[in-house]
C-alpha positions as CSV (number, residue, x, y, z in Angstrom):
1,M,5.8,26.2,-10.4
2,E,9.3,25.7,-11.8
3,P,10.4,22.2,-12.6
4,A,12.6,20.4,-10.0
5,V,15.2,19.4,-12.7
6,E,15.6,20.6,-16.2
7,L,18.1,19.3,-18.8
8,R,18.4,21.4,-22.0
9,G,20.4,20.0,-24.8
10,I,22.6,18.0,-22.4
11,A,25.4,16.0,-24.0
12,K,28.3,14.1,-22.5
13,R,31.3,12.8,-24.5
14,F,34.1,10.7,-23.1
15,A,37.5,10.4,-24.7
16,K,38.4,6.8,-25.5
17,I,41.7,6.5,-27.4
18,G,43.3,9.6,-28.8
19,T,40.7,11.7,-30.5
20,T,38.0,8.9,-30.5
21,E,35.1,9.9,-28.4
22,I,32.2,8.0,-26.8
23,N,28.8,9.9,-26.9
24,A,27.3,8.7,-23.6
25,V,24.5,11.2,-23.7
26,R,23.2,12.9,-26.7
27,D,21.1,16.2,-26.7
28,I,18.8,15.3,-23.9
29,D,15.8,17.6,-23.1
30,L,13.9,16.7,-20.0
31,S,11.7,18.6,-17.5
32,I,11.1,16.8,-14.2
33,A,8.3,18.2,-12.0
34,R,8.6,18.9,-8.3
35,G,7.3,15.9,-6.3
36,E,7.5,13.6,-9.2
37,F,8.7,10.0,-9.2
38,F,10.6,10.1,-12.5
39,T,12.4,7.0,-13.9
40,L,15.2,6.7,-16.4
41,L,14.7,3.3,-18.0
42,G,16.9,1.5,-20.5
43,P,19.4,-1.3,-21.1
44,S,23.0,-1.3,-19.8
45,G,25.1,1.3,-21.6
46,C,22.2,3.5,-22.7
47,G,23.3,6.6,-20.8
48,K,20.9,6.6,-17.9
49,T,23.5,6.4,-15.1
50,T,25.6,9.1,-16.8
51,T,22.5,11.3,-16.9
52,L,22.0,10.7,-13.2
53,R,25.6,11.5,-12.5
54,L,25.3,14.7,-14.5
55,I,22.4,15.8,-12.3
56,A,24.4,14.9,-9.2
57,G,27.4,16.8,-10.3
58,F,29.8,13.8,-10.5
59,E,30.1,14.5,-14.2
60,Q,30.1,17.8,-16.1
61,P,28.2,18.1,-19.4
62,T,30.1,18.6,-22.6
63,A,27.2,20.7,-23.9
64,G,23.8,22.0,-22.7
65,E,22.4,23.5,-19.5
66,L,21.3,21.7,-16.3
67,R,19.0,23.5,-13.8
68,I,17.7,22.5,-10.4
69,R,14.8,24.4,-9.1
70,G,15.4,27.2,-11.6
71,R,19.1,27.6,-10.7
72,A,21.9,26.8,-13.3
73,M,24.0,24.0,-12.0
74,N,26.7,23.5,-14.7
75,D,29.4,25.1,-12.5
76,V,28.1,24.1,-9.1
77,P,30.1,21.3,-7.5
78,A,28.4,18.1,-6.3
79,H,28.6,18.9,-2.6
80,L,26.8,22.2,-3.1
81,R,23.9,20.9,-5.1
82,P,20.5,20.3,-3.4
83,V,20.6,16.6,-4.2
84,N,21.6,13.3,-2.6
85,T,22.3,10.0,-4.2
86,V,21.5,6.4,-3.2
87,F,23.7,3.9,-5.0
88,Q,23.3,0.2,-5.6
89,S,26.2,-0.5,-3.2
90,Y,25.1,0.9,0.1
91,A,28.6,2.1,1.0
92,L,27.8,2.0,4.8
93,F,30.8,2.4,7.2
94,P,31.1,-1.0,8.8
95,H,32.6,0.3,12.0
96,L,29.8,2.9,12.6
97,T,26.4,2.2,14.0
98,V,23.2,2.8,12.0
99,E,22.7,6.1,13.8
100,D,26.3,7.3,13.1
101,N,26.1,6.2,9.5
102,V,22.9,8.3,8.9
103,G,24.3,11.3,10.8
104,F,27.8,11.2,9.2
105,G,27.1,13.8,6.6
106,L,25.5,16.2,9.1
107,A,28.6,15.8,11.4
108,V,30.9,16.7,8.5
109,K,28.8,19.8,7.9
110,R,29.1,20.6,11.7
111,V,25.4,20.6,12.3
112,P,24.8,21.1,16.0
113,R,24.7,17.8,18.0
114,R,21.1,18.3,19.2
115,E,19.7,19.2,15.8
116,R,21.7,16.3,14.3
117,A,20.3,13.8,16.7
118,E,16.7,15.0,16.0
119,R,17.2,14.8,12.2
120,V,18.7,11.3,12.4
121,R,15.7,10.1,14.5
122,E,13.3,11.6,11.9
123,A,15.1,10.0,9.0
124,L,15.2,6.5,10.8
125,A,11.5,6.8,11.6
126,L,10.8,7.5,7.9
127,V,12.4,4.2,6.9
128,R,11.2,2.3,10.0
129,M,14.6,1.7,11.4
130,E,14.4,3.7,14.6
131,G,14.6,0.5,16.7
132,R,18.0,-0.5,15.2
133,A,19.9,2.8,15.6
134,G,22.6,1.1,17.7
135,R,23.4,-1.8,15.4
136,K,26.3,-2.2,13.0
137,P,25.7,-2.8,9.3
138,A,26.9,-6.4,9.6
139,E,24.0,-7.0,11.9
140,L,21.4,-5.9,9.3
141,S,19.7,-7.7,6.4
142,G,20.1,-6.4,2.9
143,G,16.7,-4.7,3.0
144,Q,17.6,-3.0,6.3
145,Q,20.9,-1.8,4.9
146,Q,19.1,-0.4,2.0
147,R,16.8,1.5,4.4
148,V,19.8,2.9,6.2
149,A,21.2,4.1,2.9
150,L,17.9,5.9,2.2
151,A,17.8,7.5,5.6
152,R,21.4,8.7,5.1
153,A,20.3,10.5,1.9
154,L,17.0,11.8,3.3
155,V,18.5,13.2,6.5
156,N,20.0,16.0,4.4
157,R,16.5,17.0,3.2
158,P,17.5,17.2,-0.5
159,A,15.3,18.9,-3.0
160,V,15.9,15.9,-5.4
161,L,16.8,12.3,-4.4
162,L,18.7,10.4,-7.0
163,L,18.6,6.6,-6.9
164,D,20.9,4.5,-9.1
165,E,19.5,1.0,-9.3
166,P,19.2,0.8,-5.5
167,F,17.5,-2.6,-5.4
168,G,20.0,-4.4,-7.6
169,A,21.5,-6.4,-4.8
170,L,18.2,-7.6,-3.3
171,D,16.4,-10.8,-4.0
172,L,13.1,-10.7,-6.0
173,K,10.7,-10.8,-3.1
174,L,12.5,-8.2,-1.0
175,R,13.0,-6.1,-4.1
176,R,9.2,-6.0,-4.7
177,E,8.5,-5.1,-1.1
178,M,11.0,-2.3,-1.2
179,Q,9.5,-0.9,-4.4
180,I,6.2,-0.5,-2.7
181,E,7.7,1.0,0.4
182,L,9.8,3.5,-1.5
183,K,6.9,4.7,-3.6
184,Q,4.8,5.1,-0.5
185,M,7.6,7.0,1.2
186,Q,8.0,9.3,-1.8
187,R,4.3,10.1,-1.7
188,R,4.5,11.0,2.0
189,L,7.6,13.2,1.6
190,G,6.7,14.9,-1.6
191,I,10.4,14.9,-2.6
192,T,11.3,14.6,-6.3
193,F,12.8,11.2,-7.0
194,V,14.9,10.5,-10.1
195,F,15.3,6.7,-10.3
196,V,17.5,4.7,-12.6
197,T,16.7,1.1,-13.6
198,H,16.8,-1.4,-16.4
199,D,13.9,-3.4,-14.9
200,Q,10.7,-2.6,-17.0
201,E,8.3,-4.0,-14.3
202,E,10.0,-1.9,-11.6
203,A,9.7,1.2,-13.7
204,L,6.0,0.6,-14.5
205,T,5.2,-0.2,-10.9
206,M,6.8,2.9,-9.3
207,S,6.9,5.8,-11.7
208,D,4.8,8.8,-12.3
209,R,6.6,9.2,-15.6
210,I,9.3,7.2,-17.5
211,A,12.0,8.3,-19.9
212,V,13.0,5.4,-22.2
213,M,16.6,5.7,-23.2
214,H,18.7,4.0,-25.8
215,D,22.2,4.8,-27.2
216,G,22.5,8.0,-25.2
217,R,19.1,9.4,-26.3
218,V,15.7,9.8,-24.8
219,L,13.3,8.1,-27.2
220,Q,10.0,8.5,-25.3
221,V,8.7,10.2,-22.1
222,D,5.2,9.3,-20.8
223,D,3.4,7.8,-17.9
224,P,3.5,4.0,-17.4
225,V,0.2,3.5,-19.3
226,G,1.4,5.5,-22.2
227,I,4.8,3.8,-22.3
228,Y,3.2,0.3,-22.3
229,E,0.2,0.9,-24.5
230,R,1.4,3.6,-26.8
231,P,5.1,3.0,-27.6
232,A,6.5,5.7,-29.8
233,C,9.1,3.5,-31.6
234,R,10.1,-0.1,-32.1
235,F,12.7,0.0,-29.4
236,S,10.2,1.2,-26.8
237,A,7.7,-1.3,-28.0
238,G,10.1,-4.2,-27.8
239,F,12.0,-3.2,-24.6
240,I,8.9,-2.8,-22.4
241,G,7.2,-6.1,-21.9
242,E,6.4,-8.6,-24.7
243,M,5.4,-7.5,-28.1
244,N,4.5,-9.0,-31.5
245,F,5.8,-7.3,-34.6
246,L,4.2,-7.8,-38.0
247,S,5.4,-6.3,-41.3
248,A,2.6,-4.5,-43.2
249,T,2.1,-2.3,-46.2
250,V,-0.4,0.6,-46.4
251,T,-2.9,-0.1,-49.2
252,K,-5.4,2.7,-48.7
253,T,-5.8,5.9,-46.7
254,G,-8.9,8.1,-46.3
255,P,-10.9,10.2,-43.8
256,A,-12.4,7.1,-42.3
257,G,-9.1,5.3,-41.6
258,I,-6.4,3.3,-43.3
259,A,-6.1,-0.2,-44.7
260,L,-3.0,-2.3,-44.5
261,Q,-2.0,-5.7,-45.8
262,A,-0.1,-7.8,-43.3
263,G,0.7,-11.1,-45.1
264,H,-2.6,-12.7,-45.9
265,A,-4.5,-10.4,-43.5
266,T,-6.2,-7.2,-44.5
267,I,-6.4,-4.9,-41.5
268,R,-8.4,-1.7,-41.2
269,L,-7.5,0.8,-38.6
270,P,-8.7,4.3,-37.6
271,R,-6.5,7.2,-38.6
272,N,-3.7,8.1,-36.3
273,G,-1.2,10.9,-36.1
274,H,1.0,9.4,-38.8
275,A,1.0,10.8,-42.4
276,L,0.8,7.6,-44.3
277,A,0.7,6.9,-48.0
278,P,-0.4,3.9,-50.1
279,G,2.6,1.6,-50.6
280,Q,4.4,2.7,-47.5
281,P,5.9,-0.1,-45.4
282,V,5.1,0.0,-41.6
283,M,5.4,-2.2,-38.6
284,L,2.4,-3.3,-36.6
285,A,2.9,-3.9,-32.8
286,I,0.4,-6.1,-30.9
287,R,0.7,-7.2,-27.2
288,P,0.3,-11.0,-26.7
289,E,-2.5,-10.4,-24.2
290,A,-4.4,-8.3,-26.8
291,L,-4.8,-11.4,-29.0
292,T,-7.4,-14.0,-28.3
293,F,-9.0,-17.1,-29.9
294,A,-12.5,-15.8,-28.9
295,D,-14.5,-13.7,-31.4
296,L,-14.7,-10.1,-30.1
297,A,-17.7,-9.1,-32.3
298,D,-20.2,-9.4,-29.4
299,G,-18.0,-7.2,-27.2
300,G,-18.0,-4.2,-29.5
301,P,-18.6,-2.9,-33.0
302,P,-17.7,-5.4,-35.7
303,E,-15.5,-2.8,-37.5
304,D,-13.2,-2.7,-34.4
305,R,-12.5,-6.4,-34.9
306,V,-9.3,-7.6,-36.6
307,R,-8.9,-11.3,-37.7
308,I,-5.5,-13.0,-38.2
309,E,-5.3,-16.6,-39.4
310,G,-2.6,-19.0,-38.4
311,R,-1.6,-22.4,-37.0
312,I,-0.8,-23.3,-33.4
313,R,2.9,-24.4,-33.2
314,D,3.3,-24.5,-29.5
315,A,1.5,-24.1,-26.2
316,I,3.3,-23.6,-22.9
317,Y,1.6,-23.8,-19.4
318,I,3.2,-21.3,-17.0
319,G,0.8,-21.4,-14.1
320,T,-1.2,-18.2,-14.3
321,D,-1.6,-18.4,-18.0
322,R,-0.7,-20.2,-21.2
323,R,1.6,-18.9,-24.0
324,Y,0.8,-19.9,-27.6
325,A,3.1,-19.6,-30.6
326,V,1.1,-19.2,-33.8
327,D,2.7,-19.4,-37.2
328,L,1.2,-17.2,-39.9
329,P,1.1,-17.9,-43.6
330,S,3.5,-15.0,-44.1
331,G,6.2,-17.0,-42.2
332,E,6.0,-14.7,-39.2
333,T,5.1,-15.9,-35.7
334,V,3.0,-14.2,-33.1
335,H,2.6,-15.1,-29.4
336,V,-0.7,-15.2,-27.6
337,R,-1.1,-15.0,-23.9
338,Q,-4.3,-16.2,-22.2
339,Q,-5.1,-16.6,-18.5
340,N,-5.8,-20.2,-17.6
341,S,-9.5,-19.6,-16.9
342,A,-9.8,-18.7,-20.6
343,A,-7.1,-20.9,-22.0
344,A,-8.7,-24.1,-20.6
345,G,-12.0,-23.5,-22.4
346,P,-13.1,-24.9,-25.8
347,A,-12.1,-21.7,-27.6
348,S,-8.4,-22.7,-27.2
349,P,-7.4,-24.9,-30.2
350,P,-4.8,-27.7,-29.7
351,V,-1.3,-27.7,-31.0
352,G,-1.1,-28.2,-34.7
353,A,-4.7,-26.9,-35.4
354,S,-5.6,-24.0,-37.5
355,A,-6.7,-21.0,-35.5
356,T,-8.2,-17.6,-36.0
357,L,-6.9,-14.9,-33.8
358,F,-8.9,-11.8,-32.9
359,T,-7.9,-8.4,-31.6
360,R,-9.3,-5.0,-31.5
361,A,-8.1,-2.3,-33.9
362,A,-7.4,0.0,-31.0
363,A,-4.9,-2.6,-29.7
364,I,-2.7,-2.4,-32.8
365,R,0.1,0.2,-32.8
366,V,1.5,1.4,-36.1
367,L,5.2,2.1,-36.0
368,L,7.3,3.8,-38.8
369,D,10.8,2.7,-37.7
């Protein structure tokens, strides 16, 4: 089966002043499968919205090839592409009813009235808004307006639905409810969704795969578990959730694994895909929840255990868990997160006390950048 969307060497440059150009998108290669919920994730200005606009046809690439369902799209205008876009601003016509807003595009295309009415009813049923067809946008809540915007896009039966931070205007509770609803809707419909967000939790919750973007480039593409647990570079590791970074130097390599010196700690790890050499500086990445004050030796082989010595500088209670800041002899600080059921026990040292942290070798990610 051909991919739903393919980007091959796509680049987009904008003129700024005179001959100075802004490289908004740089040499992007992506293949998005049919029926996939695919997310472009990154901070503001990373190029994710520009990439979405290139797929939609609102922008034309400076270089590269864009294909949708196997058909080249570089020269196809936006209104002829088999895609629809849902924006952060719902852009509903205030003087039209919900029904007329959803059917507006079909009316412009001169779809027969009977077919138009049936498709509008189907679209409103998909977003559970069929009982509000006669209302005006001002009579709807923010979440209901978002549903109408989705129905307006779905009524055209697009091959690909593009969503540009559609939940940005919603409060946190409603945003989370809509995330679940949208993912369930996408599974029912089987339509390819390309979703843009800067919210890491939103991306991890909803996506089949995620492309992490920075400075116009795609740095990593993986499923949510891979993005979180196996970051490919320091930016991905630091942007997605919380992460501790420790400077280390490779001291020994061999068939059995590698040895590293991180401050006063000697750390032995299994071999990974990196070609490392003694004396090479690297960065170690460890999630706060992967560190614990409890000895892990009983839960697995001792060789999988890594010890790090430090002193508790701070402990913060935040309801579900406690966050500890632990200063290391190297001058670096790591953060530890423990659920309160564990943090309240005797294994949690008080502020100011010396402490030994434990983690598993498999929880440490070696980064070269």
